[in-house]
N, C-alpha and C positions, 0 to 999 in steps of 0.2 A: 936180982937187979941184975945178972951177969946175961940172962937171955933176954933180957927187954935191950941191953947194948948189942948183942949181936944182930937183932932181928933188926933195928932200924940200920947199923951196918947193910944188913942186907939189901935193906930199900934202897937204902943210899944207894950204894954200889948198882945196885939195878939203874935207879931213876940213871945212873952215870951213863952205863952202857947201853941202856935204850937212846939217849940223847946222842953218844955219840957215835951210835948207830943212826941217827937220823941225818945227824950234820954229814956223815961221812956219804948220804945216802946222796944229801942233796946237794954236795960239792961233786959228787962223779956225775952229774945228769947229763947234760951235753955236753959242757965244761969245751964247748968252741970245736966238739966233733960233729960231722955233718949229721944230723938227725936218720933215724934207721929208713931206710927207702920203703915204702909203703909195701904187702908182701898183695900181688894177688891172687884172689880166693877163686877156687876152682869156678861159681857162679858169674866171675868177674871175665877166668877167659872164655868158657862158653858164652858168654854175650858176646864178647869182642869175637869171636868163632862167630856165630850166628850174623853178626854186622856186617862180617867180610863177606861170606858165602849170599847173605842177602843182597848187598851192591854187587858181586859177579852175577848172579844169577839174573837182577835183574837188568844188567848194563847188556846180558846176552837178549832178553826182551827187548831192549830197547833197541839194537840192532834190527830184530824183525819189524820194528815198528818203522822203524826206518826205510828199510826195504819195502816194505806197505809203500810210506809216503812219495820212494823216488817211481813206483810201478806207477800211480797214483798221478803223479805231476805228467809222466811219460804218457799215459795211458785214460786220461779223464773217462773216457767209457767205461770201463773195470770201473767205476765207484759205485753203482748199484751191488754190485757182487762183492767188492774188497772191501766196502764200507766196513759194514759188522764186523770182517775180521780185524781190520785194523782198529776196532773202538774195542772189541775183548784184548788185544792184544795190551793198548793202553793201559785197560786196570789190570793185566799184569806185571805191566813195569811199577804199576802205583803201589801193588799187592805183596812185591815181591820187596821194593824198598826196607831198609832199617827202617823201627820206628822212630817218630822224632827225626827224621832226613827230609831233608824240603827235595820232593820230586824233581827232576831235572822236567824244565819246560819241554814240551812237545816240539820236533823238528818245527820246523818252517815248511811249507811247500816248497819245492826244488821247481824253479823255472824250467819249461821244457829245454831252453837251449844250453843250459847249464854242464858243467862239466860229469856231475852226478848223474842225471839224467840220463847222459849220453853210455852210462854203462849200464843200462836197463835195453833189452834187445826192442829191437823195433818192431819185431811181431811181437802180437799179442800172447800167444801162445806159447811163447819161447819165456818172455817175461814173468807168465801165473808159473811157466818150469821152474824158471831161476828163484823164483817167489816160495814156490815149493820146500824147492833143497833146502832153502833157510829155513821154514819151516821145521823140516824133517832135521837140519841140526840143531837148531833151539830144543826142542823136545829131546834129541837124546844129549845134548848139555843136560836139562833141569834134570834130566833119568840118571845120569852120569851123580850130578851133585845128591841126590836125597840120600844116597850110600851113608855121606859123613854130617845128613844135618839133625841136627834133634825131632822129634817127634812131630809136634804140630808144624815145622818149615816143612817136614818131609812130605807130609799128606797135601800140602800150599804144591809143593813142587811134582808134586806125581800129579795132582788137576792140572797143574799148568803145563808139562809134560806132556798130556790127554788131551790136552789142546791143541798145544803144538801140533800132534801126530794127525788130529782132526783136521788143522788145519791146513796139512800136506794133503790130505787127501782129498777134500775139495775145491783146492788149486787145483788137483789135478787131473786124479779120477771120478769125481765128484763131477763134475761138467760132463763127462762120457755118459753117466746114468740117467 
């Protein structure tokens, strides 16, 4: 019988220890302390970084889009030449925007007498040259950004950068061919 009592005692002690440990664990939960902040995972950091890169890249293309609108407003006779390039740039802005982001509304046409339109040179060739320089800067910015971009975004940036270089060519050298 001595053996039975020892086993019972051990069982009671073990149960008591387990219960006490459970109670202590329950008491030390949050106990008025602030909850531990959510640890940002590598995937969340990567998603945030990509979203920021997409926003910046979309803004760069939006500047080019605004440039097209300024030139078109100041020189409506260039519409047939610039409309396809402007449309492609609008698509680039939409493609570069972060997923789920509300795309910015397209800029409204600028009245020819406004201060914005006055930045556009009066000479159509000079206006095209200014627009070509802007397209070239846009292509360079996208090329620079693809160094830090994840693979899928890097492919998109490379394509948009190439398109920007083509725009610059078509706005300058392409008119001479």
